[in-house]
LUMSEPA-732776 format. One record per residue (C-alpha): residue number from 1; y negated, x, z; residue in one letter. Coordinates in steps of 0.05 Angstrom, whole numbers, plus 5000, padded with zeros to 4 digits. Example, Ala and Ser with C-alpha at 12.3 -4.5 7.8 and 13.67 -1.06 7.14 Angstrom:
residues 2
{firo:1 | py:5090 | px:5246 | pz:5156 | vextor:A}
{firo:2 | py:5021 | px:5273 | pz:5143 | vextor:S}
This chain:
residues 278
{firo:1 | py:1284 | px:2466 | pz:6536 | vextor:M}
{firo:2 | py:1237 | px:2528 | pz:6517 | vextor:L}
{firo:3 | py:1190 | px:2486 | pz:6487 | vextor:E}
{firo:4 | py:1188 | px:2454 | pz:6558 | vextor:T}
{firo:5 | py:1182 | px:2513 | pz:6593 | vextor:E}
{firo:6 | py:1128 | px:2545 | pz:6561 | vextor:N}
{firo:7 | py:1091 | px:2481 | pz:6562 | vextor:K}
{firo:8 | py:1093 | px:2492 | pz:6638 | vextor:F}
{firo:9 | py:1074 | px:2567 | pz:6627 | vextor:L}
{firo:10 | py:1010 | px:2544 | pz:6592 | vextor:S}
{firo:11 | py:0997 | px:2494 | pz:6635 | vextor:L}
{firo:12 | py:1003 | px:2549 | pz:6699 | vextor:L}
{firo:13 | py:0965 | px:2593 | pz:6669 | vextor:E}
{firo:14 | py:0906 | px:2549 | pz:6660 | vextor:Q}
{firo:15 | py:0899 | px:2566 | pz:6738 | vextor:G}
{firo:16 | py:0918 | px:2528 | pz:6800 | vextor:A}
{firo:17 | py:0863 | px:2476 | pz:6800 | vextor:E}
{firo:18 | py:0882 | px:2448 | pz:6727 | vextor:S}
{firo:19 | py:0958 | px:2457 | pz:6745 | vextor:W}
{firo:20 | py:0950 | px:2418 | pz:6814 | vextor:N}
{firo:21 | py:0919 | px:2360 | pz:6778 | vextor:R}
{firo:22 | py:0972 | px:2352 | pz:6726 | vextor:W}
{firo:23 | py:1026 | px:2351 | pz:6784 | vextor:R}
{firo:24 | py:0977 | px:2300 | pz:6819 | vextor:T}
{firo:25 | py:0976 | px:2261 | pz:6759 | vextor:E}
{firo:26 | py:1058 | px:2273 | pz:6736 | vextor:N}
{firo:27 | py:1087 | px:2274 | pz:6806 | vextor:S}
{firo:28 | py:1162 | px:2244 | pz:6778 | vextor:T}
{firo:29 | py:1165 | px:2309 | pz:6737 | vextor:I}
{firo:30 | py:1211 | px:2367 | pz:6767 | vextor:K}
{firo:31 | py:1178 | px:2426 | pz:6725 | vextor:P}
{firo:32 | py:1234 | px:2475 | pz:6711 | vextor:D}
{firo:33 | py:1205 | px:2553 | pz:6708 | vextor:L}
{firo:34 | py:1273 | px:2583 | pz:6727 | vextor:S}
{firo:35 | py:1271 | px:2649 | pz:6688 | vextor:R}
{firo:36 | py:1195 | px:2652 | pz:6676 | vextor:A}
{firo:37 | py:1157 | px:2710 | pz:6675 | vextor:Y}
{firo:38 | py:1109 | px:2706 | pz:6726 | vextor:L}
{firo:39 | py:1096 | px:2782 | pz:6741 | vextor:F}
{firo:40 | py:1037 | px:2795 | pz:6785 | vextor:E}
{firo:41 | py:1011 | px:2725 | pz:6766 | vextor:A}
{firo:42 | py:0960 | px:2688 | pz:6809 | vextor:N}
{firo:43 | py:0984 | px:2629 | pz:6834 | vextor:L}
{firo:44 | py:0947 | px:2624 | pz:6894 | vextor:T}
{firo:45 | py:0938 | px:2553 | pz:6930 | vextor:G}
{firo:46 | py:0984 | px:2529 | pz:6869 | vextor:A}
{firo:47 | py:1032 | px:2463 | pz:6876 | vextor:N}
{firo:48 | py:1101 | px:2493 | pz:6862 | vextor:L}
{firo:49 | py:1136 | px:2441 | pz:6911 | vextor:S}
{firo:50 | py:1209 | px:2422 | pz:6886 | vextor:N}
{firo:51 | py:1202 | px:2468 | pz:6832 | vextor:T}
{firo:52 | py:1255 | px:2507 | pz:6798 | vextor:D}
{firo:53 | py:1237 | px:2576 | pz:6802 | vextor:L}
{firo:54 | py:1305 | px:2603 | pz:6804 | vextor:S}
{firo:55 | py:1312 | px:2677 | pz:6775 | vextor:R}
{firo:56 | py:1238 | px:2680 | pz:6757 | vextor:A}
{firo:57 | py:1198 | px:2741 | pz:6763 | vextor:C}
{firo:58 | py:1153 | px:2735 | pz:6811 | vextor:L}
{firo:59 | py:1137 | px:2811 | pz:6823 | vextor:I}
{firo:60 | py:1076 | px:2828 | pz:6862 | vextor:G}
{firo:61 | py:1055 | px:2749 | pz:6850 | vextor:A}
{firo:62 | py:1001 | px:2727 | pz:6892 | vextor:N}
{firo:63 | py:1023 | px:2658 | pz:6931 | vextor:L}
{firo:64 | py:0970 | px:2654 | pz:6978 | vextor:T}
{firo:65 | py:0972 | px:2591 | pz:7011 | vextor:G}
{firo:66 | py:1024 | px:2564 | pz:6945 | vextor:A}
{firo:67 | py:1063 | px:2497 | pz:6970 | vextor:N}
{firo:68 | py:1138 | px:2521 | pz:6950 | vextor:L}
{firo:69 | py:1168 | px:2464 | pz:6991 | vextor:A}
{firo:70 | py:1234 | px:2447 | pz:6974 | vextor:G}
{firo:71 | py:1227 | px:2496 | pz:6911 | vextor:A}
{firo:72 | py:1296 | px:2527 | pz:6882 | vextor:D}
{firo:73 | py:1287 | px:2606 | pz:6885 | vextor:L}
{firo:74 | py:1355 | px:2627 | pz:6888 | vextor:Q}
{firo:75 | py:1360 | px:2698 | pz:6848 | vextor:G}
{firo:76 | py:1287 | px:2696 | pz:6839 | vextor:A}
{firo:77 | py:1252 | px:2775 | pz:6833 | vextor:Y}
{firo:78 | py:1198 | px:2774 | pz:6878 | vextor:A}
{firo:79 | py:1190 | px:2838 | pz:6909 | vextor:S}
{firo:80 | py:1125 | px:2854 | pz:6933 | vextor:G}
{firo:81 | py:1098 | px:2780 | pz:6925 | vextor:A}
{firo:82 | py:1046 | px:2759 | pz:6975 | vextor:N}
{firo:83 | py:1078 | px:2692 | pz:7000 | vextor:F}
{firo:84 | py:1022 | px:2699 | pz:7066 | vextor:S}
{firo:85 | py:1004 | px:2620 | pz:7087 | vextor:Q}
{firo:86 | py:1055 | px:2594 | pz:7033 | vextor:A}
{firo:87 | py:1097 | px:2529 | pz:7051 | vextor:N}
{firo:88 | py:1164 | px:2547 | pz:7039 | vextor:L}
{firo:89 | py:1194 | px:2493 | pz:7076 | vextor:S}
{firo:90 | py:1268 | px:2473 | pz:7058 | vextor:Q}
{firo:91 | py:1264 | px:2521 | pz:6990 | vextor:A}
{firo:92 | py:1325 | px:2554 | pz:6975 | vextor:N}
{firo:93 | py:1318 | px:2633 | pz:6976 | vextor:L}
{firo:94 | py:1385 | px:2649 | pz:6968 | vextor:G}
{firo:95 | py:1407 | px:2712 | pz:6942 | vextor:G}
{firo:96 | py:1325 | px:2725 | pz:6924 | vextor:A}
{firo:97 | py:1289 | px:2788 | pz:6930 | vextor:D}
{firo:98 | py:1233 | px:2789 | pz:6973 | vextor:L}
{firo:99 | py:1247 | px:2857 | pz:6992 | vextor:S}
{firo:100 | py:1176 | px:2879 | pz:7015 | vextor:Q}
{firo:101 | py:1145 | px:2814 | pz:7010 | vextor:A}
{firo:102 | py:1087 | px:2789 | pz:7056 | vextor:N}
{firo:103 | py:1104 | px:2728 | pz:7092 | vextor:L}
{firo:104 | py:1053 | px:2731 | pz:7144 | vextor:T}
{firo:105 | py:1043 | px:2664 | pz:7172 | vextor:Q}
{firo:106 | py:1087 | px:2622 | pz:7116 | vextor:A}
{firo:107 | py:1128 | px:2570 | pz:7135 | vextor:D}
{firo:108 | py:1207 | px:2578 | pz:7123 | vextor:L}
{firo:109 | py:1224 | px:2512 | pz:7163 | vextor:T}
{firo:110 | py:1292 | px:2502 | pz:7150 | vextor:Q}
{firo:111 | py:1284 | px:2548 | pz:7087 | vextor:A}
{firo:112 | py:1358 | px:2572 | pz:7060 | vextor:I}
{firo:113 | py:1349 | px:2642 | pz:7065 | vextor:A}
{firo:114 | py:1431 | px:2670 | pz:7051 | vextor:T}
{firo:115 | py:1442 | px:2731 | pz:7018 | vextor:S}
{firo:116 | py:1365 | px:2742 | pz:7019 | vextor:T}
{firo:117 | py:1340 | px:2808 | pz:7011 | vextor:N}
{firo:118 | py:1273 | px:2808 | pz:7065 | vextor:F}
{firo:119 | py:1281 | px:2890 | pz:7074 | vextor:N}
{firo:120 | py:1211 | px:2926 | pz:7092 | vextor:L}
{firo:121 | py:1180 | px:2843 | pz:7096 | vextor:A}
{firo:122 | py:1127 | px:2832 | pz:7128 | vextor:E}
{firo:123 | py:1140 | px:2762 | pz:7171 | vextor:L}
{firo:124 | py:1090 | px:2777 | pz:7227 | vextor:T}
{firo:125 | py:1067 | px:2693 | pz:7244 | vextor:G}
{firo:126 | py:1123 | px:2661 | pz:7196 | vextor:A}
{firo:127 | py:1159 | px:2601 | pz:7232 | vextor:C}
{firo:128 | py:1229 | px:2604 | pz:7229 | vextor:L}
{firo:129 | py:1245 | px:2536 | pz:7255 | vextor:E}
{firo:130 | py:1318 | px:2528 | pz:7233 | vextor:D}
{firo:131 | py:1335 | px:2569 | pz:7173 | vextor:W}
{firo:132 | py:1386 | px:2589 | pz:7158 | vextor:R}
{firo:133 | py:1410 | px:2666 | pz:7147 | vextor:I}
{firo:134 | py:1476 | px:2695 | pz:7137 | vextor:N}
{firo:135 | py:1507 | px:2765 | pz:7155 | vextor:Q}
{firo:136 | py:1488 | px:2780 | pz:7075 | vextor:Q}
{firo:137 | py:1414 | px:2769 | pz:7093 | vextor:T}
{firo:138 | py:1382 | px:2832 | pz:7089 | vextor:Q}
{firo:139 | py:1322 | px:2848 | pz:7148 | vextor:L}
{firo:140 | py:1319 | px:2920 | pz:7155 | vextor:E}
{firo:141 | py:1256 | px:2957 | pz:7173 | vextor:D}
{firo:142 | py:1221 | px:2888 | pz:7169 | vextor:I}
{firo:143 | py:1148 | px:2892 | pz:7208 | vextor:T}
{firo:144 | py:1140 | px:2829 | pz:7248 | vextor:C}
{firo:145 | py:1101 | px:2826 | pz:7316 | vextor:K}
{firo:146 | py:1112 | px:2757 | pz:7325 | vextor:Y}
{firo:147 | py:1143 | px:2690 | pz:7300 | vextor:V}
{firo:148 | py:1143 | px:2618 | pz:7319 | vextor:Y}
{firo:149 | py:1209 | px:2573 | pz:7320 | vextor:F}
{firo:150 | py:1174 | px:2516 | pz:7320 | vextor:A}
{firo:151 | py:1125 | px:2485 | pz:7275 | vextor:S}
{firo:152 | py:1041 | px:2478 | pz:7289 | vextor:N}
{firo:153 | py:1042 | px:2545 | pz:7320 | vextor:L}
{firo:154 | py:1103 | px:2521 | pz:7382 | vextor:Q}
{firo:155 | py:1145 | px:2564 | pz:7413 | vextor:Q}
{firo:156 | py:1122 | px:2644 | pz:7400 | vextor:R}
{firo:157 | py:1173 | px:2695 | pz:7404 | vextor:Q}
{firo:158 | py:1161 | px:2733 | pz:7440 | vextor:P}
{firo:159 | py:1113 | px:2692 | pz:7488 | vextor:A}
{firo:160 | py:1065 | px:2748 | pz:7504 | vextor:K}
{firo:161 | py:1055 | px:2809 | pz:7462 | vextor:G}
{firo:162 | py:1097 | px:2836 | pz:7403 | vextor:K}
{firo:163 | py:1164 | px:2857 | pz:7387 | vextor:F}
{firo:164 | py:1190 | px:2921 | pz:7395 | vextor:K}
{firo:165 | py:1221 | px:2960 | pz:7330 | vextor:P}
{firo:166 | py:1279 | px:2934 | pz:7318 | vextor:G}
{firo:167 | py:1283 | px:2873 | pz:7367 | vextor:E}
{firo:168 | py:1272 | px:2805 | pz:7317 | vextor:L}
{firo:169 | py:1329 | px:2842 | pz:7278 | vextor:H}
{firo:170 | py:1376 | px:2834 | pz:7344 | vextor:Q}
{firo:171 | py:1339 | px:2765 | pz:7364 | vextor:L}
{firo:172 | py:1365 | px:2728 | pz:7294 | vextor:L}
{firo:173 | py:1442 | px:2757 | pz:7301 | vextor:Q}
{firo:174 | py:1444 | px:2724 | pz:7364 | vextor:L}
{firo:175 | py:1492 | px:2662 | pz:7367 | vextor:P}
{firo:176 | py:1459 | px:2595 | pz:7352 | vextor:S}
{firo:177 | py:1463 | px:2569 | pz:7431 | vextor:S}
{firo:178 | py:1432 | px:2635 | pz:7461 | vextor:E}
{firo:179 | py:1374 | px:2639 | pz:7399 | vextor:L}
{firo:180 | py:1357 | px:2564 | pz:7418 | vextor:Q}
{firo:181 | py:1357 | px:2585 | pz:7492 | vextor:Q}
{firo:182 | py:1308 | px:2640 | pz:7482 | vextor:S}
{firo:183 | py:1265 | px:2590 | pz:7432 | vextor:R}
{firo:184 | py:1254 | px:2548 | pz:7491 | vextor:H}
{firo:185 | py:1249 | px:2593 | pz:7553 | vextor:S}
{firo:186 | py:1177 | px:2631 | pz:7556 | vextor:P}
{firo:187 | py:1204 | px:2680 | pz:7602 | vextor:T}
{firo:188 | py:1272 | px:2698 | pz:7565 | vextor:T}
{firo:189 | py:1271 | px:2765 | pz:7526 | vextor:T}
{firo:190 | py:1283 | px:2773 | pz:7459 | vextor:A}
{firo:191 | py:1352 | px:2814 | pz:7467 | vextor:I}
{firo:192 | py:1404 | px:2780 | pz:7510 | vextor:A}
{firo:193 | py:1461 | px:2821 | pz:7530 | vextor:L}
{firo:194 | py:1525 | px:2807 | pz:7566 | vextor:G}
{firo:195 | py:1535 | px:2750 | pz:7520 | vextor:S}
{firo:196 | py:1601 | px:2702 | pz:7539 | vextor:S}
{firo:197 | py:1600 | px:2676 | pz:7457 | vextor:A}
{firo:198 | py:1618 | px:2702 | pz:7399 | vextor:T}
{firo:199 | py:1580 | px:2685 | pz:7339 | vextor:A}
{firo:200 | py:1626 | px:2667 | pz:7279 | vextor:V}
{firo:201 | py:1599 | px:2660 | pz:7213 | vextor:L}
{firo:202 | py:1642 | px:2606 | pz:7169 | vextor:T}
{firo:203 | py:1654 | px:2599 | pz:7094 | vextor:R}
{firo:204 | py:1597 | px:2545 | pz:7091 | vextor:T}
{firo:205 | py:1551 | px:2600 | pz:7126 | vextor:D}
{firo:206 | py:1541 | px:2560 | pz:7186 | vextor:H}
{firo:207 | py:1534 | px:2603 | pz:7255 | vextor:L}
{firo:208 | py:1591 | px:2572 | pz:7302 | vextor:V}
{firo:209 | py:1603 | px:2589 | pz:7377 | vextor:E}
{firo:210 | py:1670 | px:2616 | pz:7395 | vextor:R}
{firo:211 | py:1668 | px:2617 | pz:7475 | vextor:P}
{firo:212 | py:1705 | px:2661 | pz:7511 | vextor:T}
{firo:213 | py:1724 | px:2675 | pz:7587 | vextor:S}
{firo:214 | py:1671 | px:2714 | pz:7621 | vextor:P}
{firo:215 | py:1729 | px:2745 | pz:7665 | vextor:S}
{firo:216 | py:1760 | px:2765 | pz:7600 | vextor:Q}
{firo:217 | py:1783 | px:2838 | pz:7601 | vextor:T}
{firo:218 | py:1812 | px:2889 | pz:7533 | vextor:I}
{firo:219 | py:1888 | px:2879 | pz:7545 | vextor:P}
{firo:220 | py:1914 | px:2950 | pz:7556 | vextor:A}
{firo:221 | py:1953 | px:2979 | pz:7496 | vextor:F}
{firo:222 | py:2019 | px:2968 | pz:7488 | vextor:I}
{firo:223 | py:2062 | px:3002 | pz:7431 | vextor:P}
{firo:224 | py:2113 | px:2966 | pz:7394 | vextor:P}
{firo:225 | py:2181 | px:2971 | pz:7412 | vextor:P}
{firo:226 | py:2199 | px:3022 | pz:7351 | vextor:E}
{firo:227 | py:2135 | px:3057 | pz:7361 | vextor:R}
{firo:228 | py:2158 | px:3072 | pz:7431 | vextor:S}
{firo:229 | py:2221 | px:3099 | pz:7404 | vextor:W}
{firo:230 | py:2183 | px:3143 | pz:7357 | vextor:R}
{firo:231 | py:2137 | px:3160 | pz:7413 | vextor:L}
{firo:232 | py:2213 | px:3184 | pz:7462 | vextor:I}
{firo:233 | py:2236 | px:3229 | pz:7399 | vextor:L}
{firo:234 | py:2177 | px:3263 | pz:7388 | vextor:W}
{firo:235 | py:2169 | px:3279 | pz:7472 | vextor:G}
{firo:236 | py:2243 | px:3311 | pz:7457 | vextor:I}
{firo:237 | py:2230 | px:3338 | pz:7401 | vextor:L}
{firo:238 | py:2162 | px:3375 | pz:7433 | vextor:I}
{firo:239 | py:2197 | px:3392 | pz:7494 | vextor:G}
{firo:240 | py:2256 | px:3421 | pz:7458 | vextor:V}
{firo:241 | py:2207 | px:3459 | pz:7415 | vextor:G}
{firo:242 | py:2172 | px:3487 | pz:7482 | vextor:L}
{firo:243 | py:2235 | px:3506 | pz:7517 | vextor:T}
{firo:244 | py:2254 | px:3551 | pz:7454 | vextor:A}
{firo:245 | py:2182 | px:3583 | pz:7450 | vextor:V}
{firo:246 | py:2192 | px:3597 | pz:7527 | vextor:T}
{firo:247 | py:2258 | px:3626 | pz:7515 | vextor:S}
{firo:248 | py:2246 | px:3673 | pz:7455 | vextor:T}
{firo:249 | py:2181 | px:3701 | pz:7492 | vextor:A}
{firo:250 | py:2221 | px:3715 | pz:7564 | vextor:I}
{firo:251 | py:2274 | px:3747 | pz:7515 | vextor:L}
{firo:252 | py:2227 | px:3794 | pz:7485 | vextor:R}
{firo:253 | py:2190 | px:3815 | pz:7548 | vextor:L}
{firo:254 | py:2262 | px:3832 | pz:7585 | vextor:T}
{firo:255 | py:2279 | px:3873 | pz:7515 | vextor:S}
{firo:256 | py:2208 | px:3916 | pz:7520 | vextor:S}
{firo:257 | py:2221 | px:3928 | pz:7603 | vextor:T}
{firo:258 | py:2284 | px:3962 | pz:7573 | vextor:S}
{firo:259 | py:2257 | px:4002 | pz:7521 | vextor:V}
{firo:260 | py:2206 | px:4033 | pz:7566 | vextor:V}
{firo:261 | py:2258 | px:4045 | pz:7626 | vextor:Q}
{firo:262 | py:2301 | px:4086 | pz:7573 | vextor:S}
{firo:263 | py:2246 | px:4127 | pz:7543 | vextor:D}
{firo:264 | py:2217 | px:4148 | pz:7617 | vextor:T}
{firo:265 | py:2297 | px:4164 | pz:7632 | vextor:T}
{firo:266 | py:2302 | px:4209 | pz:7572 | vextor:Q}
{firo:267 | py:2234 | px:4235 | pz:7574 | vextor:R}
{firo:268 | py:2242 | px:4260 | pz:7660 | vextor:S}
{firo:269 | py:2278 | px:4319 | pz:7657 | vextor:P}
{firo:270 | py:2227 | px:4357 | pz:7606 | vextor:V}
{firo:271 | py:2169 | px:4337 | pz:7670 | vextor:T}
{firo:272 | py:2221 | px:4361 | pz:7715 | vextor:A}
{firo:273 | py:2220 | px:4435 | pz:7695 | vextor:V}
{firo:274 | py:2178 | px:4482 | pz:7746 | vextor:S}
{firo:275 | py:2133 | px:4532 | pz:7707 | vextor:L}
{firo:276 | py:2150 | px:4604 | pz:7718 | vextor:P}
{firo:277 | py:2108 | px:4642 | pz:7782 | vextor:A}
{firo:278 | py:2054 | px:4691 | pz:7754 | vextor:L}
């Protein structure tokens, strides 16, 4: 296996032209480049379709215009790689790190991008037709002015102008029916509020719709019976406590008034003594 991998690497190092010629002459062979070290490699225009690149190191690699259709990139390390205008249709990007990658005008049709890291990536002009993502797909701080939801530059979103910050991220979190509607309607904004459906992520990572009633309201909170008794008991205890505190305060106030009156009575004879005449 190692000898075979080294052979593939040696062929690839000869350049895209030689590699593509070999692929054409050996179309039935599926190259195994799993765990290959291709750090900052120049793979511009290389035919890597149906190639096993799982867990390969593609950090900083140049894959501009490369053909990666059907390629296995599961767990690949491709941070900062250049995939602009690359064909990634039906590629498996599950668990791959594509943070800070350049995916400008890349074709991601039917690509599997579950648990993929796209943080800080550039997605302007990419085709996202029927791609698969899940709740673990990271799409934070991506740069994207617009995308297409159909091949051949069809179904541009937004129809005019560019996305506002965070707008694409919210669009991609919509239930599938609303996302489909926003794809086909040129006048629909990218963000739909007041949804009447809830997106549910199943174990197979498909988005399923769970319809809810438009007039559904949030039910009032009704505590369980045992909690009701506890609340009543606490209310009684608090009431008794407040009564005791009030009674104590009244008694103290009454005692203070009696002491003041007694003191005044004892001192009154002294104040009543008349001064001798001059």
